[in-house]
N, C-alpha and C positions, 0 to 999 in steps of 0.2 A: 624392494620393488614398490613403486608408488601405487596407491589405490586408484582404481578407475570405477566408473559407475557399474561396470559388469562384475567387479570384485567387491563392491561396497556392501557390507553386511550391517544392517541396522538392528534388527531383532528387538524392537521396542516392546514394552509390556502390552498385554492384550488390550485392544480398544483405543490405543492412542492414535494410530494411523488408520484412516479410512481406506486410502489407496496410495500407491507409489507410481510415479511416472518418471521414465528416463527418456529424455529427448535431446539429441545432439550432445550427449555426454553430460547432461545436467540432470541431477536427481531432484525431484519435487515430491514432497510429502504432503498429502492432502489430509486435513484433520478438521474436526468440529471445534467450534470456538470454546466449548466447555473443556476440551482436552488440551488446548494450546499451551497453557502454562506448564502442565505436567510434561508435555512433549518437549518444550524448550528446556526444562530442567533436566530431563533425561538426556537430551542431546548434549547439554553442557557437561553434566557430571559423569555420565557413562560413556558416551561416544566421543568425548574430547572436542566438541565444537565450542571453543572457548571465545569466539569473537562474533558478535552480532554486527554484520557489515551495514545492513540497511533494513529499514521497514518502509514499505510503500503501500499505497492503496490505489486501486483502479475502479473507476465507475463504469459499469457495464449497462447503463441505462439504455433501453427500457427492460432489460432482462431481469429476472428475479431468480436467485438472489442477486442483488444489484452490485454490492461492493465486494471486491476481492482484496484481502489483506495478504501481503507477501513479506515474509521474513527471510533475509539472506544470512546464512551462517557460514563461518569458515573455521576449519580445524587446522591450526598451525602445526601441531605434531603430526597429523596424518596427511596434511597438504591436500585437502579435499573440501569442496563446498557442498552445501545442501540448501534447498529452498523449502520453506514451509508455507503452505497456502491455506487460507481460511476464508470461506465465503460468508458474507453477512447480508441479512435481509434489509431492505430499505425501511421497513416498519420497526425494526429493532436493531439499529445500527450501533451496537455497543459490544465491547469485547474486554476481556481482562487485560490489564496492563502487563507488558513484558518486563517492566522495570524490576520486578521481583527476581527475575532470572538474569537479566542483563541491564546494568545501569545505563548503558549507552542508548537504550531505547527511549530515554526521557524526552529529549528534544525532538527526536523523530516522531514520536507519538503526539507531541504538542503541535508539530507542523501538520500532521494528518488531521488532528482535531480542528485546527484553524481553517484549513483549506478544503477539507472534505466533510467535516461534521461528524466524524466517528467519535463516539464517547468511549474513553478508556476507564474502566472501573478500577479503583484503588491506585490511580496515578498520583504521584506525590505532589504535582503542581500543574494541574490541567487548566491552562488558560491560553488565550491567544498569544501567538509568538510573532506573526508576520503582519497580519491585518490590523487596522485600528480597532480599538475596543468598541467603538460605536458602529462598526461595519455590520450590516445585516446580511446574513446568508453565508454561503461557502463558495468561493469563486471557482474551484476546480470541479464542481459537480456539473453534470451535463444537463442541467435544467433550463438554462437560458438559451433561447434559439440564437444561432449564429447569424449575424447580419453581414451582408456583402455590399461593399461599395465598389461601383464600377470604376475602372481606371480611365483616366482622361487621355485621349490621344488626339492627334490633329484632326481626325475625321469626326470625333464626337465631343470635342471640348466645349463647343457653344451650348449644346443640349445639357451637358452635365453642369456647367456653370449656371445655366438658367434654372435648373431644377434643384440645385444644392441649397440647403438651408443656411445661408450666411447670417451672421449677426447684423442687425440693423441698429442705427443710432436713434 
C-alpha cells in the first residue's frame, strides 16, 4: 500500500520540526534554519528521502521574515514527497548549505545566491552562476518598483509617440 499524507509517519528527533502542514496531499515541514542540516540528514538517512528535487527561495517583501527557503525531497523507495520550509530574516539572510546532505544542492544554492542574495555558509563554491560578475544587486528581489508602459492603440498612438523618450541624434 502506497503512503499518503494521512499515513505518513515522520517522528523526527525532538526539536527538528517546528510544525507540520498537510495541504492538498502535500506534506510541509517547517523548521528553524539552525536545524535544517540535521533535519535534511535525518530525512535522508532514517526516512529514506534520497533525492533532493529542488531548492527555491521566495521573497515575501515587505513581510518579515522576508525570505522563504523551500527544499523539495523525494523518497524513491517509499514513493512519497516532502517539502521543508525555512524562513529567513532580511537582516540576516544566511543559512547552512545543504551540500553536506545532498550534493545536488550545489548549483541550486548558487542560483539562489546569485538571484536572491541568500548566503549559504560552508558552500563549496559560492559564486555567481547566471549574472555577470560585475552586476550590482540581485534581480529577483522585490526591491525595484515595477514600471508600466502604456500600450499604443489607434486612439492613443499620437500621445504615446509624443511622450515616449526616443533616442535623438
